[in-house]
C-alpha positions in Angstrom: -13.5 -11.3 -35.4 -13.1 -14.9 -35.6 -13.7 -16.8 -32.1 -11.2 -19.2 -32.5 -12.0 -20.8 -29.3 -9.3 -19.9 -26.7 -11.6 -20.1 -24.1 -10.4 -22.7 -22.1 -10.0 -23.3 -18.3 -7.1 -21.5 -17.8 -8.0 -18.2 -19.7 -11.2 -18.5 -17.4 -9.3 -18.5 -14.1 -7.1 -15.5 -15.0 -10.7 -13.7 -16.2 -12.1 -14.6 -12.8 -8.8 -13.6 -11.0 -8.5 -10.1 -12.5 -12.3 -9.3 -11.9 -11.6 -10.2 -8.3 -8.3 -8.4 -8.0 -10.4 -5.1 -9.8 -13.3 -5.6 -7.2 -10.5 -5.3 -4.1 -8.8 -2.9 -5.7 -12.2 -0.7 -6.1 -13.1 -1.5 -2.6 -9.4 -0.4 -1.2 -9.6 3.0 -3.3 -13.4 3.7 -1.6 -11.5 2.8 2.0 -8.8 5.3 1.3 -11.7 7.8 0.0 -13.8 7.4 3.3 -10.6 7.6 5.6 -9.5 11.0 4.1 -13.2 12.4 4.0 -13.3 11.3 7.9 -10.0 12.7 8.6 -10.7 15.9 7.2 -14.1 15.9 8.9 -12.1 15.3 12.2 -9.6 18.0 11.4 -12.4 20.6 10.8 -14.1 19.8 14.1 -10.6 20.4 15.7 -10.4 23.8 14.5 -13.9 24.9 15.2 -13.2 23.4 18.7 -10.2 25.5 18.7 -12.0 28.7 17.8 -14.6 28.1 20.6 -12.3 27.1 23.7 
């Protein structure tokens, strides 16, 4: 493939924004996963406490 020199400032800005948005989306996914995991831990602890008391 030929490099036709379309690497203008606008293209660089779009690439930077896309990369940043991808990082933000990944961070949000990890936060959701961590929230679900902690919710499951709390649910299991609640079940154990319910059986003990």
